[in-house]
C-alpha positions in Angstrom: -0.2 0.0 0.0 1.8 3.3 -1.4 0.9 6.5 0.0 2.2 10.0 0.5 0.8 12.8 3.0 2.6 15.6 1.9 1.8 16.9 -2.0 1.5 19.8 -4.1 0.1 21.2 -7.3 0.8 23.9 -9.6 -3.2 24.8 -9.8 -3.2 25.8 -5.9 0.7 26.4 -5.5 1.7 28.6 -8.9 5.4 29.5 -9.2 6.7 26.3 -6.8 4.4 23.7 -8.2 3.1 22.4 -11.8 0.2 20.1 -13.2 -3.4 20.5 -12.3 -4.4 18.9 -8.6 -6.8 16.3 -10.6 -4.3 14.9 -12.8 -1.7 14.5 -10.0 -4.3 12.2 -8.4 -4.8 10.4 -11.4 -1.1 9.9 -11.8 -1.2 8.5 -8.0 -3.5 6.1 -8.6 -1.9 4.9 -11.9 1.4 4.2 -9.6 -0.8 2.2 -7.2 -1.2 4.8 -4.4 -3.7 4.0 -2.0 -3.6 7.2 0.1 -2.8 10.5 -0.7 -2.7 13.7 1.5 -2.9 17.0 -0.2 -1.2 19.7 1.5 -1.2 22.9 -0.2 0.6 25.9 1.5 -1.5 27.9 3.4 -2.0 31.4 2.9 0.9 34.4 3.9 -0.6 37.2 5.4 2.4 40.0 4.9 4.3 41.8 2.1 7.4 40.8 3.6 6.6 37.0 3.4 6.1 37.1 -0.2 8.7 35.4 -2.6 10.4 37.1 -5.1 8.1 36.1 -8.1 5.0 37.5 -5.8 6.6 41.4 -5.6 5.9 42.8 -8.9 2.1 43.6 -7.3 2.5 42.8 -3.5 -0.9 43.9 -2.5 -2.6 41.6 -5.5 -0.5 38.5 -4.5 -1.4 39.1 -0.7 -5.3 39.3 -1.6 -5.1 36.2 -4.0 -3.7 33.8 -1.5 -6.8 33.3 1.2 -9.4 32.8 -2.1 -6.8 30.5 -3.4 -7.0 28.0 -0.3 -10.8 28.3 0.0 -10.7 27.2 -3.8 -8.6 24.4 -3.0 -10.5 23.0 -0.4 -13.6 22.9 -2.5 -12.0 21.2 -5.2 -10.0 18.9 -3.0 -13.2 18.0 -1.5 -15.0 17.5 -4.9 -12.1 15.2 -6.1 -12.4 13.2 -2.7 -15.6 12.1 -3.2 -15.3 11.6 -7.3 -12.1 9.1 -6.6 -13.2 7.3 -3.4 -13.0 3.8 -4.9 -9.8 4.4 -6.3 -7.8 6.2 -3.7 -8.2 7.6 -0.3 -7.8 11.2 -0.3 -7.1 13.4 2.7 -7.4 17.1 2.9 -4.7 19.1 4.7 -2.6 21.7 4.2 0.9 22.9 5.0 1.0 25.3 7.8 3.7 27.8 7.6 5.3 28.8 11.0 7.0 32.0 9.8 7.0 33.6 13.3 4.9 32.7 16.5 2.4 35.2 15.2 1.2 32.8 12.7 0.0 30.2 15.2 -3.4 31.6 15.8 -3.8 32.1 12.0 -2.8 28.4 11.2 -5.3 27.4 14.4 -8.1 29.3 12.9 -7.6 27.7 9.1 -7.8 24.5 10.5 -10.9 25.1 12.4 -12.6 27.1 9.5 -13.2 24.1 7.5 -14.8 20.7 8.2 -13.2 19.0 5.3 -9.7 19.7 6.1 -8.5 16.5 8.3 -4.8 17.7 9.6 -1.8 20.2 8.8 1.6 19.9 8.2 3.8 21.8 10.8 6.6 23.3 8.8 9.4 25.5 9.2 10.7 27.3 6.1 12.1 30.5 7.3 14.2 31.6 10.1 14.6 35.6 10.9 11.1 35.7 8.8 13.9 35.0 5.8 13.0 31.8 3.4 15.9 29.2 4.1 15.0 26.7 1.6 14.7 29.1 -1.4 18.4 29.5 -2.9 21.7 30.6 -1.5 21.1 34.2 -1.4 18.1 34.1 0.8 20.0 30.9 2.9 23.4 33.4 3.1 20.9 36.3 4.4 19.3 33.8 7.0 23.3 33.3 8.1 23.8 36.9 8.5 20.6 37.6 10.2 21.8 34.9 12.6 24.7 36.4 13.3 27.0 35.3 10.5 27.2 31.7 12.0 25.6 28.9 10.5 25.4 26.9 14.0 23.8 29.9 15.3 21.1 30.1 12.2 20.5 26.1 13.1 19.7 27.0 16.4 17.8 29.5 15.5 16.2 27.3 13.1 15.3 24.4 15.6 14.3 27.2 18.6 11.7 28.2 16.2 10.6 24.8 15.3 10.0 24.3 19.3 7.9 27.0 19.2 5.9 25.8 16.3 5.6 22.2 18.0 4.4 23.6 21.2 1.6 26.3 19.8 0.7 23.9 17.1 0.9 20.3 18.1 0.6 18.9 14.8 0.0 15.5 13.7 3.2 15.5 11.2 6.2 17.5 11.3 7.6 18.5 7.9 10.7 18.3 6.8 12.4 18.2 10.2 16.0 19.1 9.3 15.2 21.2 6.1 17.8 23.6 7.7 20.7 21.5 6.0 19.2 21.9 2.3 21.7 24.9 1.4 24.1 24.6 4.2 27.7 24.6 3.2 28.0 20.9 4.7 24.5 19.4 4.6 25.8 16.2 5.6 27.6 17.3 8.5 27.5 15.5 11.8 25.6 17.8 13.8 26.3 16.3 17.2 29.3 18.2 16.5 27.4 21.5 17.4 26.5 20.8 21.1 23.8 23.3 21.6 22.4 22.7 18.2 22.1 18.9 19.1 20.7 19.9 22.3 17.7 21.4 20.5 17.1 18.7 18.0 16.9 16.3 21.0 14.7 18.5 22.6 12.2 19.0 19.5 12.3 15.1 18.9 11.3 14.4 22.7 8.5 17.0 22.7 7.2 15.5 19.1 7.3 12.2 20.3 5.3 13.2 23.5 2.7 14.8 21.9 2.3 11.8 19.4 3.5 13.6 16.2 4.8 11.5 13.4 8.2 12.8 11.4 8.1 12.2 7.3 10.7 10.6 5.8 10.5 13.0 3.4 12.1 11.8 -0.3 12.3 15.2 -1.4 15.7 15.8 0.0 17.0 13.3 -2.3 15.8 14.8 -5.4 17.2 18.2 -4.6 20.5 16.5 -4.5 21.2 15.2 -0.6 22.6 12.0 0.1 19.8 11.1 2.7 15.8 12.0 3.0 14.7 14.2 5.7 15.4 13.7 8.6 19.2 12.4 8.0 20.3 9.0 9.7 21.4 10.7 12.9 18.6 12.5 13.5 16.3 9.4 12.3 18.3 6.8 15.1 17.4 9.3 17.7 13.9 9.5 16.9 13.9 6.0 17.0 15.6 5.5 20.0 12.8 7.5 21.6 10.2 5.3 19.9 8.9 8.1 17.6 6.8 6.7 14.2 7.3 7.9 10.5 5.0 8.6 8.0 6.0 8.8 4.2 6.1 11.8 2.0 7.4 12.5 -1.8 6.5 16.2 -1.0 5.7 16.1 -4.8 5.5 19.5 -6.4 3.9 17.9 -9.7 3.3 14.8 -11.6 6.8 14.3 -12.5 8.0 14.4 -8.8 4.8 11.7 -7.4 6.8 9.0 -5.4 10.4 10.1 -6.9 13.1 8.2 -5.4 10.5 6.1 -2.9 13.0 3.2 -3.7 15.7 4.8 -2.1 14.1 6.6 0.5 12.5 2.9 1.8 16.2 1.6 1.5 17.1 4.3 3.8 14.8 3.4 6.5 15.2 -0.4 6.0 18.6 0.4 6.8 17.6 1.9 9.9 15.4 -1.2 11.1 11.9 0.3 10.1 9.6 -1.9 10.0 6.3 0.1 9.4 5.2 3.6 8.3 2.1 5.3 9.2 -0.8 7.0 7.6 -4.3 7.8 8.5 -7.8 6.7 7.5 -10.7 8.5 7.6 -13.6 6.7 9.0 -17.0 6.8 7.5 -15.0 7.8 4.1 -15.8 9.7 1.9 -19.0 11.0 3.4 -17.2 12.0 6.9 -16.4 15.7 6.8 -19.2 17.6 5.5 -20.5 19.5 8.9 -17.6 18.0 11.1 -14.1 16.9 11.2 -13.8 13.2 10.1 -12.2 11.1 12.5 -8.7 9.8 11.9 -7.6 6.1 12.7 -3.7 5.5 12.5 -3.0 2.9 10.5 0.8 1.1 10.1 1.7 -0.3 7.0 4.3 -2.6 6.9 7.3 -1.7 4.8 7.6 -4.5 2.9 3.9 -4.2 1.6 4.8 -0.3 0.8 8.1 -1.6 -1.2 6.0 -3.7 -3.4 5.4 -0.8 -5.8 8.8 0.5 -5.8 11.2 -2.9 -6.4 
């Protein structure tokens, strides 16, 4: 049973993704996916949070984001019903925790619609600067942190801790995204005592609230040697009894299931036997007026592997 809990479309994430949401779902079905979590990015609400391609008309860009999110939820619900005989569609969004003031915005967005089943708790910014956009913006984030990558890592994990405490997400997105643009993405972070202490603190809290970490294969297509999170963090997570879900973090048809075989091999090398997903009780009828009950379901890695041998 193959699945992803993290996926985007060009229809509702223009500039960062491609392809229509329905076409992505049809492609996922053709690959043998049985479950897909749709997680378009939530709106951003301040001009300082816009990306370069959105700055030609900042106010128009900001005004377009909330209606686009509402349109996404409605389309996702239509597709959820239409394709329920073929694939279990779960409607979610990727929460932006740009700064602590985003916490009530995330919660309000989640509470506003009975169709939304969960959200992914993600950090893409430090000091309000994107850390995964390009090398120049990452360098600006390093400067804002005082000129030290070590300090930037500390600030990233502090903001992530704030996110975990404020939002208590069911799924934590790309736990160590901070390493993507780093001068040494494969470094042993235990060499930075302060960073490692913050990582362990965050992992312990995530396990305490019952959150899952995603094994996110997007790191592999972006040139890293290991998925998010890397081996050292993943080993620590497993020591704590933490669970993994599975995500391709696709941004279009071409990226659905990309590098899943490598990601599964990585998990197998850690001794992982199951990855976890949700099943909506009374699907697809549930979610019309109140949120669906989500049942946690473990999928044997051996069963998942059959689609990606």
